[in-house]
N, C-alpha and C positions, 0 to 999 in steps of 0.2 A: 520510359522513353518510348516513345512511339518508331515504329519503321516506316517505309514509304507509303500513305494511304493519297497521294495525288497520281501516282503514274498507273495506277491499277484501272481495268476497265468496266468497274462498276459490278463484275460478274461473280467472282470468287474472292474472298478474303480468308487468312488465316490469323487468328488473335489469340495470343496467349496473355492468360490475366495471373498475376501473382498477387498476392495478401492472403486474407484471411476468405478465402472463398470457396472452402468444402465445408458439410454439414452446415451451412447456413442457408439453403435455397436457393445456392444462384444456380445451378443447373435448370432446375424448371423457371426461374426468373428470366434465363438466356430462352430458354425454350417460348416462352410468351413474348419474348421480343422479335423473336424468328418470325412466329406467327402472325405476328401484327406487319410486320414488314412483307409476309408472304416469300420468305426467304428457305430456301433448300440447306442441306448442310447437315452438322452434327456438333454437341457439344459433349465434353468428356474430364473427369478428372484426370488428372497425370500427376506423376510425382511433385512436380512445380506449382503447380496451382490447378487452373481450367485450360483446356485449348478447346478454340471454339472453329469451327468453317462454317463460313455461310455463302451463301450462290444468290445471285437473284438481282434486279435493278436497283434498288433500296437497300445495299449490302451499305454504302455509306452513312446513310440514315439510324441502321443499326448501330454501327460503331458509335456515333453520337448519343445514340441513347443510353449506350451501354455505360457511357462515361457519365453520365446524369443521374441515372436511376440504377439501384440498388437495393437488395434486400435489407432489413434494419441490419442485421449485424454481421454483415458484410463488409471488409476493409479492403479498399483496391490501391496496392501499391503500385502497381504499373500493369498498364495495356501495351503489348508491342503487335503490331500492325503490319502484315505483308503479303501482297497479291500472291496467287498459287493458279495452275492451269483449271478451269471449269472442268467440271465431271459432269456436269447437266443432270443433277439431283435437284428434285423438287420439291422433296419431302424432306423436315427436319425431324431428326432423332437424339435421344439419348445415349449415348453408348455406356457400356461398362468402361469402370477406371482402368487407366494405364498404369500397370506395374514398374517397379524401379525403386533406384534411389531418393529417398523422399527428401524434398527442399519445401513442402507447404507446412501449414501449420494448423492447429486445433485452437479454435476461438474460446474465448472464456463462457463461463457460465452466465445466462443470462436469464433475470425474473421473470414471471410470467407475463407472457403479452396479452394483449386488449381480447385479442379474438380469443384465445384460450379461456381466458377469465369470463367471457361472457358464456362459451359452451358449459363452463363450471358449474354455473349458475341456471343451466337453461335444463328444464325437466323434459324436454325433448332431445336433447342431445345423449349420446352413447358415453360421452366423457361427464355426465352430471356427477356432482361432486365425487370425481376421483382426485385423488390426490396427487399424483405424476401426470396428469395431463400435461401434453409439451408439444411442440410443434418445431418447424427450423427457425422461427422466430424466437425459442426461448428454451429454458429448461437447460439440465445439465450438459456439460460439453467435457471441459478440461479434467472434471473429478471425477470422471467416468470413465476416463480414456486411458486406455493400457498401452498402446503404441499408434504409431501413424502406417498406413492411411487410416484415416478417421471413419472406419465401416461397423457395422453393429459386430461383427466379428472379434473387433479389437477393443469391446468396451465392457462393462460390467452387464450389459443388458444381453451378452451373445447368449445366457442362460434360457431366456425367455421367447419361448416361440411362437411368432404372431399370430394370430386368429384370424379369420377369412379376412374380416373388416378393415382391420390393421395392414395385412398383406394388400389388401386394395387399396387404401391409401398411401402406403409407402411408395408402390408401384405407380400410381396415376401422378403424371406429371402436372395436371391442373390441381394437385392437390397440394393444402400447405404442408402437408407433413410427408411429403414426397422425399425419402430418402432421408427421413427424420430419425436416426440410426437411436433413440431413445423411445420413439414411440410405442405406446403402450394405453391398454384400455381395461377395465375391470374385468374385462373376459380372461384377457391372457397376460397382465401385469406386473408388477409389484404390489405388496400389500402390507397394510400398517399393522401392528399386533393389534391395536386398541382403535375402537372407534372414534372419530371425532368428537363427539355429545360426551364420552368420558373424559375427553383429554380437558376441554372446556369447563365441565363442571369441576375438574379435579383443581383448574384456576381458579375458579370464580369460589370455591370451597379454601381458599387459601395454601392449597398444597403447592408445592414445588412438581414441576414435571421436565423430565429430559424429552427430548426429542430429535430425531435422526434427521438431521436438515441436509443440504448439499453438499456441503465440504468437510460436516462433523457434526456432534453430539451439541445442541442448546441446551441450556437451562431456561426455563420460563417459571415466570409466577406474575401476580398481580403490583403494579408498579406504585399503585396508589396505598396499598396495604406494609405500612414501615414494620411491622413485626414478622411477616411472612420475608420482607426484603434484609431485615436484619438476624432471621433465622438462615438464609442463603448466606449471607456473608459468612456467619458462624459454621456451617457444614462446610462451606469452601474454604475455609480461613484465608477471605479476603477482606482487612480491617476496613480501608478507605477507599481505596481505589472504585474510580468510578464504573456504574453499570450504563449498558446503553438500554434504551427501551423502545418498542416497536409500537407505532399505533397502524389504527386498522386502514386509513388514507390520508394524503395529503391536508385534507379541509381539518383533520384533528390537530395539524402541529400548531396552529393558530392559538391552540389552547394552552400548548406546554412551553411555546418558545417564541421569541419575537425572530420572525425568520425574514429574511428579505428573498428577491425574487430568484438571486443566484443559488441561493441555501434550497430552496423549492425545488429549483430545477435539478440542480445535482442529484436531490433526493428521490427525483421519481425517474432518474436514469436507468438503462436497463442493468446496469450494476447492483443497483441498490447498495448504495454503502449506506453506513453509519454516518451523519453529518452532526457535526458540533455545532450549536446555535445558543443564543442566548437564553437562557431559561427564564420561566415565570414562576420557579419554584412552588409547582403547584402539585408536585407528586411526594411521595413518601422522602422526607429528609434523607434519609438512609442510601438514596440513588447515588446523588454525588454531594458529598460530603464538603462544605466549604469552597464549592466551585461554583461560579457564573456560567458555565455552559454544560450543556445538556447533551448528549450523543442519542440521535433518533434515526431511527428506521422505519422502512415501510415493509409491507408483506414482502418476501421473494417469493418463496414457492406456495403452492396451490396448497398446502396443507396449511399454510400460517393464513390464509385467507379463508379458508374453512373454519378454522379457529375462531378468527374475531365473527365472521358470521354464527358462528354459535352461540360465541360470548353474547354478542346483542342483540341474538334474535332474530335479527334480519339483516340480511347483505346491506340493505338503505341505511341502518342505523349502524353500520360499520364506524362513522366516519364522528362520531359523536362523543362515546365514553370512555370507552377501555383503552389502557396503555398498558402493556405488558413488558418485565423484565425481559432482555433476550440476549444473552451470555453465552460465552465458550463455556463449554464443557469440559475443562482441562483440569483436573485436580492438582492443586501444588504449583500452579505454573507450568507445568509440562504440556506437551503437544494436544491437538484435539483428538478426542477419542472417536475413531470411525468404526472399530470395529463392534459386530453384537455383543458377542461374552464379553469381551472387554468393558464394554459399556455397562451391561449390568451387574459384571462385578465390583467394578470401580467406582460407579455413581449411586450403588446402594446404600452408601450412607449419606447422600445428599439428595437424591431425588427420592418424592414419595411416588412417582409414578413414571416407569421409563417406557417410552415408545421407540420401537425397532420397525423396521420393515427390511424387506428381502433384495433390496437390491444395494449391491455393494457398494462402497467410497474406494475408490483405488487410489486418489490424491486427496489427503486433505488440505484444506484451504479456509481459515479463519475470516471471517467478516471484514472487507474492507473500511479503514474508518479515514474521512476526510473533512474540510473546513473551506469555508470562502475566507479569502485573507486579500485586501485591496482588488475585490471583484477577480481572484483567480483561484483556482482549485489548489491547495496544499493538501497531500496524502499524509496522514500520521501513520497507517498501516495501508499497504495494497497488498490485497490478495485475491479473496474472490471477487469473481467479475471484471477484473483487470487483468488476470495472470491465464494466459501467457503473453500477453498481447506485447510486441516488443518494443524497445525503442529505437526508432531510425538512426543510424551514425550518418556523419557526412562522408566517410567512405569505407569501400569494403575492408574488412580487418582479418588476419588470420584467425583460426580458431581458438578461442581462449576459455577457459573455466577459471572466476574468481570465485574464490569461496568466502569474503565479506569480512564479517568481526566475530565477535562471540556473543553479543547483546542485540536484540531487533535484528536477526541473521539474515541475510537472503544470499543467494549465489546467482550468479550470472554466468552464461554460455552465449558467444558470439557466434554467428553463422552471416559468412558474406556482410553487409551492410544493415545485419539486424543484432540487438544486443538483447536476449531473452533474459528478464531479471525475475527470477522464483518468486511465489508468493511469500508473503511471512513467515519466517520459520520461529524464529524466536530466541531465546537464549539457550546457548549450549553447555550450561553448567549442570544438566542431569544427564544422565544415561539414554532418557527416552528422547532427549532433545537432542541428544548428539545422534541417536538412529534415525531420528526424520531428518536429520540435515543430511546424514548420508543417502535416505529414502529419497531425496529431492534432489541431490546429484546425481545419482544414476538414473533418476528417471527421467530428467531434463535432457542427460546427455542420450539416453536411450528414443527420447521421443523425437528429437531433434537429428538424429542420426549423426552424431557429432564426435571425433574424435579429437581432442585439443593436444595444442603441440605446446603450449604452456599451462602452468597454475599462476593465478596471481593471488599473492596471499597479503595478510597485513606486516608489517615490520616486526610486531610483538613475538618474540619467538617460544613464549610460551602459551599464546592462544591456543585453543581447542580446533580453529578451522586451520591455523599454520600447520599444527602437526600433522592433519589430517591431508594438509596440500604434499606435506613432505614425504608420507607414506604411500605416494601414489605413482613413485617412479617415474616422473616427468620433470623437465626442466621447467625452474620454478622463476619467478620475477617479485619482489619484494616490495612493498608499496607501502612510504607513511600514509598514516590513520588521515590526518586530515590535509594531506596533499590529493589521498580518495577521495575525500568529501568535495574537494574543490573540484577535481575531474568529475566525478557524475553529475556536476553542473555544467560542465565543458563540453562532456558528451551531448546531452539532453539538446544543447544550443549547437552543436556541430561547432565547435571551438577549440581549435588545435594552435592558434598563436597566442602573444602574450597575455595574459590579463592578471590582475590583481585578484586575492580572495581573502574575502576575511570569513574564517570557519570558527565559530562560536560553539563548542562543543562541550562533553563533561570530561572526557578522557581519551587519550590516544598516546601510544607509546611514539616518543620523538625519535628525531634521528642523533639526537646525543644521548639518548636512554632517559632523557628526562619523561616528567609527568605535565604534558603539553594538554591544551584546551581551548586557549583564546590567541587565535595565530592570526596574523597578515602575511599573505604569501605573495610571491610573484612567481607566477605559474609559466612555463613556458616548453610547449610541447611536451615531455616524457619528464622534464626536469624540474625544481622547484627552488625558490631561495627565500629563506624566513626572512622578512624584511623586520618584523616585530611581534612583540606580543604583551598579552596581559602582564600585570606585574606580580610576579612570585608572590605566592602565600603558603604560609604551613599549612599543613595537613595532619594535626595532632589525631594520633591512633591510624595514620593511613588510610586504608579503604573504608575504614569506620566511620571517618569524617565524613564520606559520601553518603551514609545512613543516615547520620545524624548531624544537621544543620548548626544546632547549638554549636557544637566544636568549631565550625568554621566561623560563627558569630567569636566564639571565644579567641581564634586567629586575629581575628581582625582587631578586636579590643586589644588584643596582645601589642600588636600591629602599631595600633595609636599610644602605646603607653599607658593602656588604661588595665591592665592586664591584673590589677589588684581587684577589680569589682567583679572578675570572674566568676570565682566563689558564692557571693551574695546573688548575682543576676542569675545564675544556673544551678541556684542550691538543690533544686529539684532532681537533678543529674547526679547518679552515684557516685563518677569520677570528676567532678567540676572543683571538688579542692585540689586535686594532684594536678590538672591541667596545666594552670599556670606554671609548675614547675617543668612540667614536660617540655611547655614551651618555649622554655631558655635553653634547652638542649639545640645543638646544632645539628644533631642526625633527623630531626623530626623532618619527612619528606617534605618536599616544597611540588607546587602545581601552578601552572600558568592559565588552570579551568577557568572556563565561563560558567560551567555548571556549578562549580563549588562557589563563584562569586553570589548566583541566587541563591546558594544556600545560606550561604552568610548573611545576606540581606532578611530573608526570613527569618532567620534565628534571633537577628539583631530586633527585627519588630513582634519575636513571640509568636507567628503565625504556624510554626513547624519545628516545635525542637526535634524530632525523631520521624524520621521519615516509615511508613508501612510501604511504600511502593516508589518505583524509581521516577522521578521527575514529580511527586508531590509537593514538596517546598516551594518549587518555580511554577507550578501551577495554582497554588494557592496565592501566591504572591500576585501573579496576573489576574486572578479573579478579586482581586481588592482594590482593584483600578476601576473608579467610578467613572472617571473621566478622562480629557485626553492626558497625556503624560506631561508632567511639569520638568521643565529641563532648567538645571542650575549650574552655574560654573564649577564643575565638582570633579574635576579630571586634571593632571596633568600629561603630556608627552614628551619625552628625553630619551633622544637614542633608539625612538622606536617604538619604545616600552610605555604602553597605556596605563596608567595609576589612578585608581579610583579613591584614595585617601580620603580626599576632601567629602566626596557624597559618603563615604563610610562614618568619618566623622558625624556629619549630619544623622544618619541612620541609628549611629549609637545612642544620640540623645533620647531618654528614656520618655520622655514626654511628645516625643512626635507620636501623631495619630498613625497608627497601620495602613490605612489608607491613602494619606497623605504620602506616607513613607513608601509605599509600591509605587505611586505613581511618580514621586520625583525619582526613584531607582531605575523606573524604565525608561522615563523623559531623556535623564542625565546621562544613563549609558548609551542610548540610541544617540544622541548628538555628537557623544562622545566618539562613539565607531566612526561617524561619517566623517569628524573632524581628523579621525585617523585615516582613513581612507583617503581623504581629498589632499593631505599632506605627501602622501606616498605617490597621489597621482600626479601632483607637481612635480615629485622628484623623481618621476621616470617617465613621465608624458604618456602613461597608460590610463585610459580614463573608462575600459570597462572591469567589471568589479564581480567577480562569483560569490554569491551569498551561501552560507551551507552550514552545517552542525547540526543538532540536535536542540539548540537555543533556539533558533529559527522555527521551532514548534510554536513560540510562544508568537502569539497573531499581533500582540502589541508592540512587541520589539520588529519582528520580520516587516510589517506595516510604515513604521517610523522608520527605520533604518534604510528603507527603499523609498519613502517617499523623500527623505535627506539627499540620498544621493541623487535623485533625479532633479532634486533642485539647487544641489552643486553643480550640474552638467555634466554626468556620469551618468555609465548605462549599467544599471544593476541587472544582473542575472540570478534568476532563482529556481528553484527544481518545481516542474511543473508536472511531470510523470511518474515523479517517485518522491519519497518524504526526505527530507533534509537530514534527519537521524540516521545512525548505521544500516537502515534499511534501503539508502543507496549505495553504500560504500563498496559492494562488488561490483557495480557499476562502472565507478569509478577506478577503482581496481583494473578491469577489464581494461579500460581505455587508455589508462596508462600504460599497460603493456601491451596492448596493440600499437600504441606511439611508439615503444622502445622496439619491436620487432621490427614496425616500418623505417625508425631510424638506423637500423643497424643493419636491414636490407640495402638500404641507400648508402651507407658506407662501404660493404661490400660490392656493391657495383659499381663503384668507384676507384676502389681499391686496385 
């Protein structure tokens, strides 16, 4: 919001700029603008952002230019302007930072910018071939910051004394490195433990190399060599889960994937996410077994660029030939390794060469993963490059900590009208994972200088994050899992009024204590009502059925009164003969999970009897869709319950081709869901629908349901800033908790 700019006399204005405006070259940018318009005054960082005073005849032109122009990494949320008394200053200067309670923020890490890249390969530059080159437009930020304000003394660079040349750049307002807190050069900065030529030679020789990246250690190897990729799988104990690959430039992508303009544009953004694209299947088969999409990323750090240059002989050839696996160095599904000593110990049996350096990683952050679905960006994992950029809320809310779920965990801290969602933490089923979770909570609260008034958590009483919330001694607000999924979409879109919500998910503890996962809800403020759900299915073996899709297929056959064929159809599974008897018992757990429906379909089609990673069956089912999905009359809706029994009867036919079955499943499920939503819209008069849950990571299902809703005259809302899986759960919890507190305050005010 702006102050009054029309009443000033054109001589002196005071501006306050809020947003991501510290550590991004904003002050030298302002200095340049003030010089252009021949203005006096000053610019300084303060606890809330940047404060500016300008004096002169063209002060109004300066304000206009400030709105239109900004440094590459800056994000301006608000500029307030007010006239102040003139002080007859002809010079413009950059003042030291003002101290106080901090309400500004750190920007996310950014990939090497074009200017630094040119210097990296310029023999005349003092940064020639230096793997830690950076400036205010690129390099580490969040992963090296200990606290705010973001100054060198509060980062992992505090132990590196600047040489004369770096100190001169740091103090020069006309330099791209003016107050670049991570500035360093070969004379004064961090050093690698190995030469780049040795790293490249190891990769070229079929070795597995671990390198210390921005947010943690990575494992690299030749993505064209199936033997070395399989060796990496054995050592990392990662049987089937796909690996991402890195290529030297965007031109190299066409050889590996069928990428459209939106995917290529996303690939080149400064966060440098892994982007899922349709694979041309030209790499080692073990990269992404039985999947149709390949995760591709571009070099993120100067070291990555140098490795590709060494592999290809010259920088100019870097677009042509090499593709390398670039995967997280986290043994056994634990968090990323960031400590040098621990990496040396834990990776000794995985990597043939371990490359460290002496700049600490303060906050671990995995690579972000995204895709383009129906022309929009969809996150699968949001971490490095995007965190800690906040989600802007529709209104200011009390300070809240929301602790998310147990899988694909994130936490959220609110401050004013911003929600800061942490980087992807992962699963909390290991001691190391729980320590990372606690570190993230403490670091985020400390960095933002927030003391929460309540903690929001999942309704499940035995979830690790729930127990953590209970241990903090704060008031608690429990939020039902799928309500939180819906609310995460509502928070992103600034919605507090009534909406319908379709949540297609794997598991969530229901309000009735049941196993929910395919839910049609009506959400109104902090409240929700369950309008319907998927028809319950038996889960023989409980949680084991989520790991073994053949069990869900057997459950479907039993429900279709074909239980007698289970033993012969799944005879390769040790307990197949006993499962029919087990399914007859009334004590078998029930679920309304959409995820288990995907498992059942994959099991019936013989695509994935047993999963080696979460979502494997659903991903392999999606990969079998060759053309647009086929919709048949394969569902019924009665009293709000959606049953797909007719569809499953068709999939149970052993003569059906798996590809045809996959197309039939996706098309029928999507069409049935749109029918389900449309009936609820007719009954309630509500035409806005939030779409969320882990099943919406399926690009085909997501696009088909969104398209169907629009065709029916509905307004679908999908997540754009966060993943639809449990990575977005903490934001939804925070929004529900905020609305709950605001409703309480309103009631107290009227009492």
